[in-house]
C-alpha positions in Angstrom: 88.1 95.9 95.3 87.7 99.8 95.5 90.2 102.2 96.6 90.9 105.5 95.9 94.5 106.4 96.1 95.4 109.6 97.6 98.9 111.5 98.1 99.2 109.2 101.3 99.3 106.0 98.6 101.9 103.5 99.5 103.8 102.2 96.4 107.1 100.1 96.5 108.9 99.0 93.7 110.9 95.9 94.1 113.9 96.6 91.9 115.6 99.9 90.8 117.0 99.0 87.7 116.0 100.8 84.4 112.4 100.7 84.4 112.1 100.5 88.0 113.4 103.4 88.7 111.9 105.1 85.5 108.2 104.2 86.7 109.1 104.8 90.4 109.9 108.1 89.5 107.1 109.2 87.3 104.4 108.2 89.7 106.5 109.9 92.5 106.5 113.2 90.2 103.0 112.9 88.6 101.0 112.8 91.9 103.4 113.0 95.0 102.8 109.2 96.1 105.4 107.7 98.9 107.1 105.5 96.3 109.7 103.2 97.6 112.4 101.4 95.2 113.8 98.2 97.0 117.3 97.2 95.5 119.7 94.5 96.4 122.4 97.1 95.3 123.3 99.2 98.3 125.5 101.6 96.4 122.2 102.6 94.0 120.0 103.1 97.1 122.7 105.6 98.4 122.9 107.7 95.2 119.2 108.2 94.8 118.6 108.8 98.5 121.7 111.1 98.3 122.0 112.8 95.3 118.5 111.9 93.6 120.2 110.2 90.6 120.3 106.5 90.0 124.1 106.5 89.3 124.4 102.8 88.2 121.5 102.9 85.6 120.6 106.8 84.9 124.0 108.8 85.8 123.1 112.3 83.9 119.3 112.1 85.0 118.0 113.7 88.0 115.1 111.9 90.1 112.3 113.5 92.0 113.0 114.3 95.7 109.9 111.8 96.8 111.2 109.3 95.3 113.6 107.3 98.0 115.0 103.6 98.0 115.9 101.1 100.3 117.6 98.1 100.9 115.0 96.5 103.4 112.4 94.1 102.3 110.2 95.4 105.2 109.1 98.5 103.1 106.8 95.6 101.1 104.6 95.7 104.2 101.6 97.9 104.5 101.8 98.9 100.6 99.0 99.3 98.2 100.6 98.3 94.8 104.0 96.3 94.2 105.6 96.5 91.2 107.9 93.6 90.3 111.2 95.1 88.0 113.4 92.5 89.3 114.8 89.9 86.4 112.0 87.3 86.0 114.3 84.9 86.9 114.6 85.9 90.4 110.9 87.1 90.8 109.4 83.8 92.1 112.2 82.7 94.5 111.8 86.9 95.6 108.1 86.8 96.0 108.1 83.2 98.1 110.6 84.6 100.2 109.2 87.9 101.2 105.2 86.8 101.2 105.0 87.2 105.0 106.0 90.7 104.5 103.2 91.4 101.9 99.5 92.2 103.2 96.9 90.0 101.3 94.9 92.9 99.7 98.5 94.4 98.4 98.0 94.5 94.5 101.2 93.1 92.8 101.8 94.0 89.0 104.3 92.5 86.7 106.7 94.0 84.7 109.2 91.7 84.0 108.7 89.7 80.6 109.7 86.1 80.8 109.2 82.5 82.1 109.0 82.1 85.8 110.0 78.7 86.6 110.8 76.2 83.9 108.0 76.6 81.3 105.4 78.4 83.2 104.5 81.9 83.1 105.3 84.7 86.0 101.3 85.7 86.9 100.7 81.7 87.3 103.4 80.8 89.8 102.7 83.9 91.7 99.2 82.9 92.0 100.1 79.5 93.6 102.3 81.1 96.8 100.2 84.0 97.4 96.9 85.0 97.6 96.9 88.4 96.1 95.8 89.9 93.3 98.3 89.2 90.5 98.2 91.4 87.6 100.6 92.3 84.3 101.6 95.6 82.7 103.5 95.4 79.5 103.7 97.9 76.4 105.8 99.9 74.2 108.2 101.2 76.8 111.3 102.4 76.9 112.6 103.3 80.1 114.5 106.4 79.4 111.6 107.8 77.3 109.4 107.0 80.6 111.9 109.0 82.6 111.8 111.9 80.3 108.3 112.4 80.8 107.2 111.2 77.3 103.6 110.2 76.6 103.8 106.2 77.2 101.4 103.5 77.1 100.9 100.0 79.2 98.3 97.4 79.2 96.8 96.9 82.6 95.8 93.2 82.9 93.8 91.7 85.7 91.0 89.1 86.3 89.2 91.8 88.3 88.0 94.2 86.1 87.2 96.7 89.1 91.4 96.9 90.0 91.3 99.0 86.5 89.9 102.3 87.4 92.2 101.7 90.6 95.3 101.9 88.0 93.6 104.4 86.1 93.3 106.7 88.9 97.1 105.8 90.3 98.7 107.1 86.9 95.9 110.0 86.1 98.4 112.6 86.0 101.3 111.1 85.1 101.2 111.1 81.2 100.8 107.1 81.4 98.4 105.8 79.6 96.5 102.5 80.1 94.1 100.1 78.0 92.8 96.9 79.8 92.3 93.3 79.2 91.5 90.5 81.6 93.5 88.3 79.8 96.6 87.9 82.1 97.9 84.7 80.4 98.1 85.9 77.2 99.6 89.6 78.2 102.6 87.2 79.7 102.9 85.3 76.7 103.1 88.0 74.4 105.3 90.0 76.2 108.0 86.8 75.7 107.1 85.9 72.0 107.5 89.7 70.8 110.9 89.5 72.1 112.1 86.5 69.8 110.6 87.7 66.8 112.5 90.9 67.4 115.6 89.0 67.0 114.4 87.7 64.2 113.7 90.8 62.3 116.9 92.3 63.2 118.6 89.6 61.4 116.8 90.2 58.3 117.9 93.7 58.9 121.6 92.9 59.4 121.3 91.4 56.0 119.2 93.4 53.9 118.3 97.4 54.2 115.0 97.1 52.7 111.6 98.5 53.7 110.0 95.4 51.3 111.2 92.8 53.0 111.3 94.2 56.1 107.2 94.9 56.3 107.0 91.1 54.1 108.7 89.5 57.2 107.0 91.7 59.9 103.8 90.8 58.8 104.2 87.3 58.7 106.0 87.2 62.3 102.7 89.3 63.6 100.6 86.5 61.9 102.6 83.7 63.4 102.9 85.4 66.5 98.8 85.4 66.7 98.7 81.6 65.9 101.0 80.9 68.9 99.2 83.3 71.0 96.0 81.4 70.4 97.4 77.9 70.4 99.0 78.8 74.1 96.0 79.9 75.3 95.8 83.9 74.9 93.3 85.6 73.5 93.7 87.2 69.9 92.3 90.6 71.1 95.3 90.8 73.4 97.3 91.7 70.3 95.4 94.7 69.5 96.0 96.1 72.9 99.2 97.9 73.7 101.3 95.2 74.8 100.4 93.5 71.3 101.0 95.3 68.2 102.7 98.4 70.1 105.1 96.7 72.2 105.8 94.2 68.9 106.9 97.4 66.8 108.7 99.0 69.4 110.8 96.2 70.1 111.1 94.6 66.4 111.5 98.0 64.6 113.7 100.3 67.1 117.3 100.3 67.5 117.0 101.0 71.5 115.5 97.4 71.3 117.9 95.0 72.8 116.8 92.1 71.3 116.5 93.6 67.8 120.0 94.9 68.7 121.0 91.1 69.5 119.4 90.3 66.6 121.3 92.8 64.4 124.4 91.2 66.1 123.8 87.6 65.3 122.8 88.6 61.6 126.3 90.6 60.9 128.4 87.4 62.4 128.8 88.1 65.7 127.6 84.7 66.5 125.9 84.1 70.2 128.6 82.4 71.8 130.7 85.7 71.6 127.7 87.7 72.6 128.0 88.1 76.8 124.4 89.4 77.6 121.4 88.0 79.7 119.4 89.2 76.7 121.1 85.9 74.8 120.4 83.6 77.7 116.5 84.9 78.2 116.1 84.5 74.3 117.5 81.1 74.3 115.5 79.4 77.0 112.2 81.2 75.8 112.8 80.1 72.2 113.5 76.2 73.6 110.6 76.6 75.8 108.3 77.5 73.1 109.8 75.2 70.5 109.5 72.0 73.4 105.5 73.1 73.6 104.8 73.3 70.1 107.0 69.8 69.5 105.4 67.9 72.0 101.8 68.9 70.7 102.7 68.0 67.3 103.4 71.2 65.7 106.6 71.5 63.2 108.0 74.6 61.6 105.4 74.3 58.7 103.1 76.0 61.3 105.9 78.5 63.2 108.3 78.9 60.4 110.2 81.9 61.8 110.2 80.5 65.2 111.7 77.1 64.1 114.2 78.9 61.7 115.5 80.9 64.6 115.8 78.0 67.0 118.5 76.4 64.8 120.5 79.9 65.0 120.6 79.4 68.7 121.0 75.6 68.9 122.5 74.5 65.3 125.5 75.0 63.4 124.2 77.2 61.2 125.2 79.7 58.7 123.3 82.6 59.3 123.4 84.3 56.1 121.0 81.8 54.9 118.1 82.7 57.5 116.2 85.2 55.1 116.2 82.7 52.1 115.4 79.9 54.3 112.4 82.2 55.9 111.3 82.8 52.4 111.3 79.2 51.4 109.2 78.8 53.9 106.6 82.0 53.9 103.9 81.1 51.2 102.6 84.8 50.6 99.4 83.3 49.1 98.5 81.7 53.2 95.5 83.6 54.3 97.0 85.7 57.3 
C-alpha cells in the first residue's frame, strides 16, 4: 500500500484524552493535516473547538486551530489513518460497533497498552473483526512532552513493511522519530509487561534510595522481561526498539510514570485497596493474566521471580516491607542474563 500524505490527508484520533490530544496537536501543527479527535465527552469537544484548549486534560496549554474535535463517529469514515487512543478495555467494543463507518483501506494504529478481551492482545482481537491493516505505535512518550514539542520516539509495528514509509512521511516534520518492526504481537506484549515491572521498581525505590540496588533490580527486570516476551511469542529484538528498552526505562525510572508512582505508593504503605485508580485495576488484571499463562504452561516463580512476587503483593495478605528482601533471595546474580 503506497500512499503519499499531503495537506489533504485525513486523520482521525479516537480518544481526546492526554495521548490522543497531544498526538493530534503535533500532527495538526507539524504538517497541517486535517486531524479530528473523536470523543464521547461533549464538554471536551466544546473547549477544543471553541477555545483551542482541552479544558479537562491540558487546561493551560494552547492547541492548534487546525485540531478539531467531534462527538460524531461518522468522522471515522473516509479517513486515511485512525489512531486508537481510547482505553484498552473498550477498544475492541468500540471498533466492533463502528466497523461499518471505517473504509477497508484505512490504517488502524493502536496506541493503548493493555489486553483487549480476556487474555488476548488488542491487535489480535481487532484483526478478527475488521479487514483493515492493524498496527501498533508504542514508545517512551509522556503526553505533556509531546504537546510541548519535545523530540519524541515511537516504534511503529506492522506486518506490512510497506506501511513504514507511509508513517515516516506522516510524521516527517513533527519532530517525532520512528523505528520499525514487524513484531506487532511482541510490541503489544512488551507494552503491557513494562508497566508491571515499573510497579516493582517503584516499590523498590520506596524502600531504598540506593542507585546500586535500583540498577540491580532494573537489570534483572529487563532480563526477566526479555524471557517473558520470548516465551509469549514475541521477538527478542523488539526489546531494543523504542518500545522496549526506551519505554521500559521511561516508565520504570521517571516519577511522571503512573505505574512507577503506583509502586511508590504501595511501597510506602498505601496498599492497593486504599488507592482508587484505574492503573491499579489494569495492573492487577494484566499481572494475573500473565501469571495464569505461566502457571498453565508449567512456569513458576523460579522462572519469573519479580512477576510472581508482585502477584503476591496484589493478591495475598502480603507484608510489602519484605518485597525487596524476598526478591534478593530469589535473584541469583550468578545466573547468566
